[in-house]
C-alpha positions in Angstrom: 11.7 -3.4 8.1 9.1 -2.1 10.6 7.6 1.4 10.5 9.8 2.5 13.4 12.9 1.3 11.6 11.7 3.1 8.5 11.2 6.3 10.5 14.7 6.0 11.9 16.1 5.6 8.4 14.2 8.7 7.2 15.4 10.7 10.1 19.0 9.6 9.5 18.9 10.4 5.8 17.1 13.8 6.1 18.6 15.1 9.3 15.0 15.5 10.8 14.3 14.6 14.3 12.6 11.2 14.8 9.4 13.0 15.7 9.5 15.1 12.5 10.4 12.1 10.4 7.5 10.1 12.0 5.1 12.9 11.2 6.4 13.1 7.6 6.0 9.3 7.1 2.5 9.4 8.7 1.5 12.3 6.4 2.7 10.4 3.3 0.8 7.2 4.3 -2.4 9.2 5.2 -2.2 11.0 1.9 -1.9 7.7 -0.1 -4.7 6.2 2.0 -7.1 9.1 1.5 -6.4 9.2 -2.3 -7.1 5.5 -2.7 -10.2 5.9 -0.5 -11.6 8.5 -3.0 -10.7 6.3 -6.0 -7.6 8.2 -7.2 -4.3 6.6 -8.3 -1.0 7.6 -6.7 1.8 7.4 -9.1 5.5 7.9 -8.3 7.4 7.9 -11.6 10.1 5.2 -11.5 9.0 3.8 -8.2 5.4 2.5 -8.8 1.7 3.1 -8.7 -0.9 2.6 -6.0 -4.4 2.0 -7.3 -7.7 0.5 -6.4 -8.9 -2.7 -8.0 -12.4 -4.0 -8.1 -12.8 -7.7 -7.1 -16.0 -9.2 -8.3 -18.3 -11.5 -6.3 -17.4 -15.1 -6.5 -18.1 -18.6 -5.1 -16.0 -20.0 -2.4 -15.9 -23.0 -0.1 -15.8 -23.3 3.7 -12.7 -25.4 4.3 -14.2 -27.1 7.4 -17.5 -28.1 6.0 -17.0 -27.9 2.2 -20.2 -25.8 2.0 -20.4 -23.4 -0.9 -20.7 -19.7 -0.1 -20.8 -16.4 -1.9 -17.9 -14.0 -1.3 -19.2 -10.5 -2.0 -17.5 -8.0 -4.3 -15.0 -5.6 -2.8 -12.4 -2.9 -3.6 -8.8 -3.7 -2.8 -5.6 -1.6 -2.8 -2.9 -2.7 -5.3 0.6 -1.7 -6.0 2.5 -2.0 -9.3 6.2 -1.6 -9.1 7.9 0.8 -11.6 10.9 0.2 -13.7 13.3 2.1 -11.3 12.2 -0.1 -8.3 12.5 -3.3 -10.4 16.0 -2.4 -11.4 17.0 -1.5 -7.8 15.8 -4.9 -6.6 17.6 -6.9 -9.3 
């Protein structure tokens, strides 16, 4: 499902116009993005939790040359599915 298809579904279920539904979806995504950017967790009970994980520096290999290189540490977004979402998928 693409973002446009998702916006169409939100508009259909809520009775919003596509423009208003698109603005609502963008607002939710921007809120999650800014919360993760500042190190906060976003938790939707029963659905899941968005959080930031620290990935440590590690050694890697260049697949072409086989040369060893250092991959620097980074912060990455993660999502953990909640029990309600897991049951809905089963």
